[in-house]
C-alpha positions in Angstrom: 0.0 -0.2 0.1 1.3 3.5 -0.8 1.3 5.6 2.3 3.2 8.8 1.0 4.8 11.3 3.4 5.7 14.8 1.9 9.0 16.1 2.9 10.4 19.6 2.3 13.9 18.3 2.1 14.9 16.5 -1.3 18.0 14.9 0.7 15.4 13.2 3.0 13.3 12.0 0.2 13.5 8.4 -0.9 12.1 9.6 -4.4 12.1 12.9 -5.9 8.8 13.7 -7.5 7.5 16.1 -10.3 4.0 16.8 -10.8 3.3 17.4 -14.5 -0.1 18.5 -15.9 0.0 16.0 -19.1 -0.8 12.4 -18.9 1.7 12.0 -21.9 4.6 13.5 -19.8 4.1 11.2 -16.7 5.8 8.2 -15.6 2.8 7.4 -13.3 -0.6 8.5 -13.1 -1.7 8.6 -9.3 -5.0 8.6 -7.8 -5.1 10.0 -4.3 -7.4 7.9 -1.8 -9.0 8.9 1.3 -7.9 5.9 3.5 -5.2 3.5 4.1 -7.3 0.6 3.2 -7.9 1.8 -0.3 -4.1 2.5 -0.9 -2.4 -0.2 -2.9 0.4 -0.6 -5.2 2.3 2.4 -6.5 -0.6 4.4 -7.9 -3.2 4.5 -5.3 -1.7 7.1 -2.8 -2.7 7.9 0.6 -0.9 11.0 1.8 -0.1 10.6 5.7 1.0 13.4 7.9 2.8 11.2 10.0 6.4 10.1 8.7 6.6 6.9 10.5 3.5 5.6 9.0 4.7 6.4 5.5 5.8 3.7 3.2 7.7 6.0 0.9 9.0 9.6 1.7 8.9 11.9 -1.2 9.9 15.5 -2.1 8.2 17.3 -4.8 10.8 18.8 -7.4 11.2 20.5 -10.6 10.9 18.4 -13.8 14.6 18.5 -14.1 15.4 17.4 -10.6 12.6 14.4 -10.5 13.3 10.8 -10.5 9.6 10.0 -11.5 7.3 12.5 -13.0 3.6 11.8 -11.8 0.0 13.4 -12.9 -2.9 13.3 -10.4 -5.9 11.7 -11.9 -9.6 11.3 -10.9 -10.0 7.6 -11.5 -8.8 4.4 -10.0 -8.8 2.4 -13.1 -6.5 4.4 -15.1 -4.1 4.8 -12.4 -0.8 3.0 -12.9 2.7 3.2 -14.3 2.7 4.6 -18.2 6.6 3.9 -18.7 9.2 1.3 -17.4 10.9 2.7 -14.4 13.5 1.7 -11.7 11.3 3.0 -9.2 8.4 0.6 -9.7 7.6 -1.0 -6.2 9.1 2.0 -4.5 5.9 3.7 -3.3 3.8 0.9 -1.9 
């Protein structure tokens, strides 16, 4: 399950992430969920305020500094990896 904690420090982050507006530019399409139980895999994210509860610590950075580019989407069914990435299975 993907329980994500956002840190302001890119040095503290396990993955540096950039948010893009276009699905075509994204490596990963992400759907935010409202509870831990629904969070699953890399693409259904529950954003937690407690670092100790997180399965992954991320920092939002510019596209040039990002290891993964994501696009937030509104549907469960379309969420998932768009491109091959060495970061698969790092969020959940």
